[in-house]
N, C-alpha and C positions, 0 to 999 in steps of 0.2 A: 581107423583106432578109434575104439569106443571111449567116452568121454563119460566118467562118472561123478555125477554132481556133488561141489563139495556141502553137503546136506545141513551138517554142523556149521559151516561158514554161514551161511545162509542165516541158520538160528541165531548165530551170534553176532550178524549184523540187523536182523530184528530186536534182538535184544537192546541192543547198543543205541537204535532207531527211539525204540520205546524209551528209555532212558534219559536221551537227547530232548525228546518232546514234553515228556512231563518236566526238565530241568528247563527247559523253556516257559513252560507257565507258570513255574513255582518263582522264578524271575518275574516276571509279569502281573503276580499276584505283589511282590513285594513291592514294586514298581507304584501298583493302584494303590498297597495301602498309604504307601508315604505319600501320594500325591491327594487321594480320595478320603482315608480314612477306612474305618473296618466297615461302617453301615454303607456307605455307599460304594463299597468294591463288589462287582457282579460278574457272574460269569462273561459276558457279555464285554466287558470292560476289559477282563483280564483276557479274554480271548484276541480282542482286538490290539493290545498293547504287546502281546507273541504274535501277532500277525498270521493267528490260525483262525480254523472256524469254530462256530459256539459246538459245534458237533464231536470235534477232536476235544476239546475239554471234558463232554458230557461222559467220550468215550474211557478217557484215563484217569477221572476221578467220580466222576457221574454227581457228585454233588457240591453247592459252593461249602458247606460245611467240612468233606472228604477231601477239596483243594487246600484250603485256610489250614486243617491237621497237618497234611504234608508238607505246606510252607513252615508253619512252626517247629515240624520235626525236622526239616533240614537247617534252617537256622541255628537250632537248638544244637545240633548234631555238628554244623560248622563250626559255632562257638568253643562248643567242647572240646571239639578236634583243635580248635587253635591255641586254646590254654595249656591245652595237655604237652602239645607238641613245645610251646614255649619252656613248662617244666621239665621236659627231656633235655631241650638244648642248652638251660641252664649248667650252672654250676653247682656241687656236689653239696654247698653249704646251703643253709636256710635264708639267709641275706639275701646270696645270688637269687635263690628261687622266687623270693619276694619281689626282688627288683626287675626279673625277668616277666614275673606274671602284672604287672603293674605298666610295663611297657607294652605288654602282649594285649592290654585290653584299649589301649589308643594306637594300635597300630591300623593305617589307614587302607589295610585290606580286610579288616573286619569293625572299623570305627568310623561307616559311612553314615550321611545324613539319612540316608535313604533307610539303609538297615537301621537306624536309631529309630525313625519313624514307625518302621515295621514292627521292631520291637514293641513301641509305646502302643501301638494299635493292640496287639496280643495282649500285652498286659492289663489294658483297660478292662477287658474282657474275661481274662481271667477268674474274676471272682465267681461269675453265674457261670462258669465253662469249668466242670469236673476235668474233661480230658486235656484243658489246655494248664488249668493248676497241677495236673500230675506231670505233664510234659516240663512246665518252667520250673516247678517246685524240686523236681528229683536233681535237676544239672543245677540248681541253687546251692543244694545242700551238700552236695559233691564240691563243689568250687568252695562253697563258706567253709565243708570240713578238712579240704587242704591247707588252709590260711588257718584253721585254730593250730593243727598239727606246725606248721611252718611258726607259727606266732608262741608257741609251745616250747619249741627246741631252743626261738631266740631268745624266750625267758629264762632259760635254765642257761644259758649261755651267758647272755649278759646281766644276770643278776635285777633284771626288770622287775617291778611295782606290780604291775597290771593283771588279769585276769587275762587269760590266752584269751575264750571264748568270747565276752562283749568285744573283745580288741579286734578279733578277725570279724566279728561281726561290724563294727566300727568301720574297719576298711573298706570290705566290702560295700558298705551304706555310700561311703564315699563317693566310691568310684560309680556306682548305680546314678549316684546324683548327679555327679559331672557330665554321666550319659544324658540327664534328662536336662541338662544346663545347654549343652550341645543340639538336641533334639528342639530347642526354642528359638533357637538360631536370634541372641539375644547379644551378639556379636565373640559370643566365646569360641576360640580358635580350639580344635585337636590340639595343637602345640601346647596351648598354653593350659587346658584341660591335664594332660600328660605334666606339666610343670607343677601344676597345683599339687597332682597325687603324689610325685615324688617329694615335694616340701614337706607332707603328709607323712609318711612313712619317714625322710629323714629325721623329724621332730621324735616322732613315736620311736625309733629303734637308732640312738644317736650313737651308739656305740659301734652300730655294725653297718650301718648306710647314709651317706653324704649326699646333696643334691647331686655330685658329679657324679656318683656310683657307690660300690661297695667298699668299705674299708677291709 
């Protein structure tokens, strides 16, 4: 009996192997950024962290800059996917969506000191690197626009006196500030940060949100 090789299966296997290897290197890059910072992260210590050779890193990403861009793209996509999933799972009301988004920002799957430190490393470089600005900026604008829409809906429903756009900016900035505090490792815990964020939105939307949930 002749056995015909499964060429499609081989290609699929090779593709999966390539994706797995690239993900290993991206995770090792996040680790290095968290431990060493941006300047001291090198292809050599990324390779060591992933348990792979320097040649493998060069093969997949060619340069440190390309590896860092791929890492930032992964983190940006992961974060966007996380909060969009939270939005989809929330109830139909604007208050339910805001409650879900605030909780999602401090979820243990996304809010870790390792990832926060990596984000901070990229933010520190974004001013002088247009590619980083483009990757972070587009995601930030989409996130903020979502909050503007939700704040607009709550203003109409609750007859609040605020302007939706600066209010949305304030909420987003508040949560970013708590992320920075967590990264500074000054004793603030993820649970306390979430509690502070909930207190904030409960004070802003008293007709719709309390510290225990949506009214």
